[in-house]
Legacy VTK file of the C-alpha trace (Angstrom):
# vtk DataFile Version 3.0
C-alpha trace
ASCII
DATASET POLYDATA
POINTS 513 float
74.714 56.951 131.605
72.843 55.396 128.631
71.474 58.885 127.755
69.061 57.987 125.072
67.384 55.036 126.822
66.912 56.708 130.103
65.339 59.972 128.849
62.526 57.917 127.373
60.314 56.458 130.062
59.859 52.682 130.139
56.154 53.145 129.456
56.904 55.002 126.175
59.550 52.565 125.195
57.192 49.646 125.649
54.377 51.495 123.717
56.565 52.875 120.847
59.230 50.262 120.639
62.172 50.814 118.333
60.415 53.651 116.505
61.264 56.249 119.103
63.584 59.103 118.314
65.139 61.275 120.978
65.981 64.909 120.032
68.068 66.881 122.638
68.579 70.484 121.576
71.587 72.645 122.626
73.071 75.923 121.632
76.156 74.482 120.068
75.167 70.862 119.297
72.043 68.827 118.715
71.929 65.180 119.807
69.605 62.883 117.921
69.320 59.077 118.042
66.920 56.190 118.408
65.972 55.517 121.974
67.347 51.921 121.791
70.776 53.049 120.576
73.746 53.364 122.816
74.811 56.744 121.818
73.185 59.609 119.872
74.650 61.467 116.936
76.217 64.733 118.234
75.981 67.272 115.467
76.921 71.032 115.593
73.629 72.942 115.539
74.345 75.173 112.630
73.585 75.595 108.926
75.513 77.430 106.199
73.448 78.832 103.366
74.815 79.988 99.968
74.445 83.671 99.451
74.532 85.781 96.305
74.691 89.237 97.767
78.170 90.576 98.232
79.299 92.276 101.479
77.210 90.061 103.753
78.975 88.579 106.864
80.102 85.011 106.728
78.547 84.464 110.257
75.284 86.191 110.895
76.130 86.613 114.668
79.006 88.885 113.792
76.389 91.686 113.617
75.401 91.063 117.241
78.779 90.714 118.941
79.965 93.447 121.343
83.444 94.426 122.259
84.880 93.774 125.708
84.756 97.058 127.684
87.430 98.541 129.866
85.532 97.651 133.122
85.239 94.009 131.837
88.979 93.998 131.237
89.497 95.108 134.888
87.084 92.666 136.286
88.652 89.788 134.251
92.149 90.596 135.603
90.761 90.620 139.122
89.098 87.319 138.558
92.360 85.859 137.209
94.127 87.010 140.411
91.483 85.434 142.584
91.747 82.136 140.711
95.505 82.321 140.785
95.543 82.730 144.558
93.411 79.578 144.884
95.547 77.673 142.407
98.820 78.874 143.997
100.233 80.437 140.812
101.584 83.966 140.249
99.165 86.773 139.758
98.613 88.233 136.283
101.089 91.193 136.738
103.550 89.178 138.683
103.609 86.501 135.995
104.068 89.102 133.203
106.921 90.741 134.986
108.763 87.669 135.908
109.262 86.657 132.330
108.796 83.232 130.682
112.406 82.058 131.455
111.691 81.822 135.246
108.294 80.118 134.987
108.439 76.635 136.134
106.779 74.187 133.721
104.388 71.565 135.170
103.849 68.361 133.360
100.402 67.454 132.204
99.609 63.834 133.203
96.619 61.687 134.000
93.890 61.303 131.377
95.239 64.234 129.418
98.673 62.642 128.905
97.334 60.505 126.157
96.305 63.642 124.346
99.782 65.081 124.391
101.272 62.043 122.516
98.430 61.851 119.897
99.116 63.039 116.445
97.958 66.582 116.110
94.525 66.758 114.542
94.283 69.195 111.686
91.000 70.448 110.299
90.598 70.925 106.528
88.360 73.338 104.708
85.074 71.977 103.514
84.515 71.325 99.765
81.537 73.564 99.042
80.846 72.114 95.582
78.391 69.410 94.772
79.900 65.958 94.294
78.559 65.300 90.761
80.118 66.859 87.758
78.003 67.854 84.815
79.627 67.333 81.484
79.253 70.268 79.024
77.263 69.331 75.955
77.279 71.186 72.617
76.812 74.960 72.526
73.236 74.654 71.264
72.184 72.089 73.889
73.849 74.052 76.657
72.065 77.240 75.782
68.783 75.402 75.581
69.187 73.858 78.979
69.885 77.143 80.675
66.341 78.418 80.639
63.998 77.632 83.511
66.446 75.197 85.142
69.062 77.849 85.794
66.369 80.363 86.757
64.943 78.082 89.346
68.218 77.432 90.946
69.430 80.091 93.414
72.936 78.686 92.998
74.928 79.732 89.947
77.195 77.456 88.032
80.936 77.800 88.469
83.014 76.886 85.382
86.672 76.253 85.292
87.931 78.891 82.883
91.160 77.019 82.243
89.372 73.989 80.769
85.691 74.270 80.108
85.540 70.823 78.580
85.994 69.102 81.944
83.054 70.037 84.020
80.697 72.581 85.421
80.426 72.698 89.196
77.708 73.944 91.441
77.819 75.360 94.994
75.968 73.343 97.555
72.877 75.262 98.659
73.046 74.274 102.296
75.785 72.680 104.396
75.158 71.247 107.884
77.038 70.429 111.063
80.835 70.385 111.353
81.136 70.839 107.605
79.458 74.163 107.897
81.884 75.295 110.635
84.797 74.517 108.259
83.818 76.652 105.365
86.420 79.097 104.306
85.400 82.853 104.898
86.209 83.491 101.205
83.300 81.191 100.090
79.884 82.752 99.402
78.142 81.333 102.543
76.674 82.715 105.700
76.654 80.561 108.870
73.555 80.592 110.985
73.130 79.194 114.593
69.361 78.844 115.311
69.930 78.592 119.003
72.317 80.795 121.028
72.781 81.087 124.759
69.869 78.627 125.361
67.261 80.560 123.378
66.072 80.781 119.821
68.590 83.110 118.077
65.892 85.695 117.123
67.292 89.150 116.293
66.756 92.020 113.812
69.138 90.073 111.561
67.583 86.621 112.007
63.863 86.392 111.961
61.852 83.904 113.997
60.515 82.304 110.818
64.115 81.727 109.477
65.218 80.314 112.825
62.391 77.758 112.687
63.179 76.998 109.035
66.880 76.403 109.880
66.081 74.145 112.837
63.680 72.196 110.631
66.427 71.841 107.859
69.038 70.744 110.339
66.880 68.058 111.995
65.590 66.865 108.687
69.080 66.427 107.421
70.137 64.484 110.563
67.108 62.246 110.289
67.838 61.546 106.621
71.694 61.277 106.606
72.386 59.953 110.000
69.383 57.909 111.034
68.165 57.123 107.484
64.517 57.785 108.235
62.862 58.953 105.124
59.899 61.354 105.083
57.480 58.543 104.220
58.681 56.491 107.228
58.354 59.397 109.706
54.680 58.906 110.519
55.441 55.597 112.081
58.018 57.235 114.443
57.440 59.070 117.642
59.637 61.801 119.231
60.896 62.639 122.734
62.053 66.268 122.690
64.543 67.017 125.472
64.611 70.693 125.954
66.908 72.864 128.056
65.638 74.604 131.152
66.299 77.937 129.349
63.585 77.361 126.923
60.308 79.300 127.344
56.715 78.433 126.409
56.897 79.942 122.896
60.088 78.083 122.093
58.702 74.749 123.348
55.495 75.300 121.261
57.625 76.095 118.143
59.608 72.905 118.617
56.537 70.810 118.824
55.224 72.541 115.649
58.483 71.723 113.897
58.650 68.075 114.910
54.962 67.281 114.231
54.177 69.724 111.360
57.419 69.815 109.488
59.186 66.570 110.309
56.065 64.480 110.089
56.413 62.543 113.378
53.336 60.668 114.541
53.496 61.936 118.098
55.757 63.819 120.434
56.409 64.278 124.186
58.615 66.932 125.877
61.040 66.440 128.770
63.340 68.885 130.492
67.072 68.051 130.548
67.192 68.141 134.386
64.438 65.681 134.790
65.898 63.357 132.139
69.188 63.436 134.040
67.483 62.536 137.265
65.670 59.587 135.718
68.716 58.545 133.859
70.650 58.146 137.070
67.885 56.146 138.695
66.962 58.910 141.180
63.922 60.860 141.994
65.484 63.707 144.023
68.745 65.505 143.165
70.372 68.862 142.327
71.176 68.765 138.601
74.083 70.795 137.246
74.118 71.030 133.466
77.222 72.491 131.826
76.710 73.325 128.190
78.641 74.995 125.453
77.096 78.385 126.064
74.837 78.130 128.988
74.928 76.326 132.300
71.898 75.582 134.518
71.292 74.398 137.966
67.873 73.044 139.091
66.604 70.926 141.937
64.240 67.971 141.452
62.015 66.407 144.288
60.142 63.184 143.665
60.525 63.644 139.926
59.099 67.173 139.916
61.317 70.174 139.051
61.235 72.911 141.694
60.885 76.288 139.732
62.245 78.485 142.474
65.593 76.602 142.549
66.255 77.218 138.889
69.574 79.064 138.078
70.611 80.005 134.576
74.197 80.945 134.053
75.232 82.684 130.737
78.456 80.893 130.178
79.830 77.483 129.148
82.539 75.665 127.338
82.951 78.067 124.423
83.649 80.879 126.768
86.378 78.834 128.423
87.923 78.418 124.874
87.927 82.147 124.436
89.468 82.657 127.930
92.217 80.158 126.862
93.010 82.285 123.831
92.967 85.477 125.934
95.505 84.133 128.434
97.932 82.856 125.803
97.848 86.177 124.059
98.370 88.042 127.345
101.508 86.033 127.946
102.492 86.203 124.278
102.451 82.538 123.993
100.067 82.445 121.011
101.727 82.651 117.621
101.333 85.753 115.482
98.381 84.342 113.504
94.869 85.547 112.746
92.779 83.530 115.137
89.145 84.780 115.171
86.590 82.455 116.772
83.663 84.514 115.651
84.549 85.124 111.995
86.272 81.712 111.518
84.392 78.984 113.402
87.135 76.555 112.506
89.331 78.402 114.997
86.864 77.532 117.706
87.049 73.945 116.796
90.779 74.076 117.164
90.594 75.921 120.537
87.972 73.412 121.847
90.383 70.566 120.931
93.152 72.261 122.905
90.854 72.844 125.787
89.725 69.201 125.994
93.308 67.982 125.682
95.199 70.279 128.085
92.916 72.201 130.448
92.313 70.892 133.892
91.914 72.235 137.381
94.761 71.551 139.716
97.131 73.565 141.910
100.495 74.784 140.635
101.665 76.268 137.381
100.609 74.201 134.484
102.151 74.441 131.026
102.631 72.232 127.992
104.094 72.331 124.500
101.365 72.064 121.869
100.870 72.577 118.140
98.305 75.138 117.116
97.303 75.803 113.487
96.574 78.958 111.470
93.660 78.683 109.111
93.851 81.426 106.409
91.165 81.718 103.804
91.323 78.694 101.495
94.808 77.791 102.392
96.036 74.572 104.040
96.478 74.707 107.808
99.911 75.819 108.921
101.250 74.269 112.214
102.927 76.358 114.900
104.613 74.727 117.901
104.221 76.844 121.128
104.300 76.659 124.978
100.920 77.060 126.394
100.693 78.428 129.940
98.278 78.750 132.903
96.138 75.958 131.530
94.387 75.458 134.810
92.940 79.024 134.811
90.383 78.926 131.984
88.171 76.234 133.539
88.220 78.287 136.814
85.926 80.644 134.854
83.060 78.272 135.928
83.628 79.560 139.435
84.809 83.113 138.605
82.658 83.988 135.616
84.178 87.483 135.161
87.129 85.501 133.804
85.040 84.489 130.753
83.551 87.803 129.521
81.097 86.181 127.088
80.107 88.103 123.923
76.590 89.393 124.228
73.856 87.949 122.076
70.608 89.818 122.891
67.709 87.760 123.966
64.750 87.583 121.548
62.539 90.667 121.536
60.200 90.764 124.444
57.081 90.847 122.143
58.233 87.522 120.610
57.431 85.824 124.007
53.927 87.357 124.102
52.191 84.260 123.025
48.516 84.754 124.084
47.441 81.319 123.080
47.572 79.091 126.155
49.238 75.988 124.953
47.728 74.062 127.806
44.230 74.724 126.228
45.093 74.249 122.620
42.655 72.306 120.556
45.468 70.453 118.873
46.082 66.916 120.250
48.690 67.241 123.023
49.261 63.470 122.832
49.686 63.823 119.038
48.550 60.327 118.151
49.421 58.692 121.430
47.341 56.661 123.805
45.661 59.715 125.469
47.967 60.150 128.411
51.413 60.542 126.873
51.197 64.307 126.728
49.887 65.001 130.180
53.042 64.425 132.394
54.811 66.835 130.018
53.290 69.897 131.816
53.175 68.610 135.404
56.896 69.420 136.030
57.251 72.515 133.877
57.513 75.978 135.255
56.276 78.305 132.513
57.113 81.957 131.949
54.821 82.861 129.034
55.381 86.570 128.919
59.083 86.998 129.353
62.457 85.169 128.904
63.914 83.489 131.889
66.396 85.511 133.982
70.150 84.794 133.810
72.407 85.274 136.761
76.091 86.121 136.565
77.274 84.159 139.459
79.783 81.320 139.826
78.892 77.652 139.656
79.494 76.931 143.302
77.398 79.924 144.399
74.631 78.868 141.996
74.521 75.396 143.402
74.460 76.596 146.948
71.784 79.313 146.247
69.627 76.751 144.306
69.615 74.142 147.123
69.011 76.707 149.853
65.965 77.859 147.874
64.460 74.355 148.089
62.834 75.148 151.461
62.709 72.304 153.944
65.971 71.484 155.942
65.578 67.774 155.333
65.192 68.311 151.606
68.288 70.666 151.502
70.477 67.953 153.151
69.237 65.375 150.734
70.036 67.682 147.733
73.541 68.551 149.046
74.223 64.866 149.243
73.056 64.237 145.647
74.482 66.735 143.232
74.489 65.275 139.672
76.579 66.836 136.938
75.219 66.598 133.366
77.938 67.260 130.886
76.565 66.999 127.353
79.476 68.918 125.923
82.043 66.660 127.579
83.621 69.608 129.367
84.690 69.299 132.911
83.408 66.286 134.683
86.103 66.765 137.344
85.414 70.239 138.310
82.966 69.649 141.107
85.694 67.672 142.864
87.800 70.721 143.242
88.152 72.865 146.327
85.787 75.772 145.266
82.884 73.350 145.984
84.143 72.101 149.270
82.370 74.982 150.742
79.100 73.138 149.792
79.805 70.578 152.421
79.487 73.126 155.110
76.029 74.158 153.816
74.782 70.681 154.154
74.331 71.175 157.886
72.217 74.307 157.415
LINES 1 514
513 0 1 2 3 4 5 6 7 8 9 10 11 12 13 14 15 16 17 18 19 20 21 22 23 24 25 26 27 28 29 30 31 32 33 34 35 36 37 38 39 40 41 42 43 44 45 46 47 48 49 50 51 52 53 54 55 56 57 58 59 60 61 62 63 64 65 66 67 68 69 70 71 72 73 74 75 76 77 78 79 80 81 82 83 84 85 86 87 88 89 90 91 92 93 94 95 96 97 98 99 100 101 102 103 104 105 106 107 108 109 110 111 112 113 114 115 116 117 118 119 120 121 122 123 124 125 126 127 128 129 130 131 132 133 134 135 136 137 138 139 140 141 142 143 144 145 146 147 148 149 150 151 152 153 154 155 156 157 158 159 160 161 162 163 164 165 166 167 168 169 170 171 172 173 174 175 176 177 178 179 180 181 182 183 184 185 186 187 188 189 190 191 192 193 194 195 196 197 198 199 200 201 202 203 204 205 206 207 208 209 210 211 212 213 214 215 216 217 218 219 220 221 222 223 224 225 226 227 228 229 230 231 232 233 234 235 236 237 238 239 240 241 242 243 244 245 246 247 248 249 250 251 252 253 254 255 256 257 258 259 260 261 262 263 264 265 266 267 268 269 270 271 272 273 274 275 276 277 278 279 280 281 282 283 284 285 286 287 288 289 290 291 292 293 294 295 296 297 298 299 300 301 302 303 304 305 306 307 308 309 310 311 312 313 314 315 316 317 318 319 320 321 322 323 324 325 326 327 328 329 330 331 332 333 334 335 336 337 338 339 340 341 342 343 344 345 346 347 348 349 350 351 352 353 354 355 356 357 358 359 360 361 362 363 364 365 366 367 368 369 370 371 372 373 374 375 376 377 378 379 380 381 382 383 384 385 386 387 388 389 390 391 392 393 394 395 396 397 398 399 400 401 402 403 404 405 406 407 408 409 410 411 412 413 414 415 416 417 418 419 420 421 422 423 424 425 426 427 428 429 430 431 432 433 434 435 436 437 438 439 440 441 442 443 444 445 446 447 448 449 450 451 452 453 454 455 456 457 458 459 460 461 462 463 464 465 466 467 468 469 470 471 472 473 474 475 476 477 478 479 480 481 482 483 484 485 486 487 488 489 490 491 492 493 494 495 496 497 498 499 500 501 502 503 504 505 506 507 508 509 510 511 512
């Protein structure tokens, strides 16, 4: 699907032409591009800021993480055995007791086979210093220059003590995208994710103001560095903001404020991801399944209008499957004795995501492969370790058995943060924001707002969520139509093949209900 072109209605394209930018926000990634382009830029939705205080965490979310409880461990093992029964592989205890020598190795083929013969991709630590080097002048000139200039800079100079005549280097104040994920923990930076689990990542450690500032900085950097749209040119551009179903009224309003007030766009319109997917596939009625990195959603659309009572929000996604992959390999002692920490070292998550995309798939029988994993120690080059990964078909089954995934808990924003007593439908600010007078109106026709509280998440499997969503649609004729038109949106390029697997065959029987 030509994602950028189809999320922008033909009317808007004809009115705004080539000066239309599509912004699609996600918990892990943000996708931004011109509506006329074939593909958007897909950038990790994060920012690393230089810090001067010692003792602060390298990732702000480390302060919100919770440990897996004993009950969650038990539930995870039960979920593993349920998935193993369906996949026709040994249960967890049976596999452990049988030993690795007796386990039969299944060859990975199909589209993944190309991945096994590719050269192993190795990530490198980000260079955190500015590119330019400042030559040292005479002692008198240097001391004179240190006054207000150094005081206004929050970033101190770092001088090579071995040869002070060479250069004086400065830390970069802010680092964005994948570069931010590859900063060594020993460097004086803190990583921030402004969106987590489908919501603004507001917490006692991360204020709403800082979240908005970071989102502004990330989007501004993408517009400047990727799309090459300067601040002076912005007023001639218009934005289509594609928001996830998880967003609430306050979050949508803040995004409009950022795009119009801080990024200087001339006008903006908001679309939901589900509706964009329906229009993108040339449909008007469908059940939309959106699998993201941290959150998955299911919603039914009839005649181009989202049905609020069919909405299901599932608190898991591709990153949870990566963690499940790591847990299984460690359980079977297949993972090397290395310090892999996906929370404290985001570069480890990049490696796990690469392994998941290359080797994980859903199919019956035992599935193993030989792969190379890397250890990333602070500031040191990556060290390769060849190992035999096992049970590679179990982690993606977490989509259907969510107890397998045991996601870390990031608290939702405080309830009072959602108490926005200004009705955004009655705001005096121009909802069209410079448009032709009707551009902003369709934005609200298909939205189901929850102004006073965050949307409820459900800890159910994907197949159950799809069935429950469609059965909530009401009329029998509509249910049948929806069961025959289930559309999978996969912005994180996760598991486009999962809905073909047997757990969802039960959906066919529901179509006659």
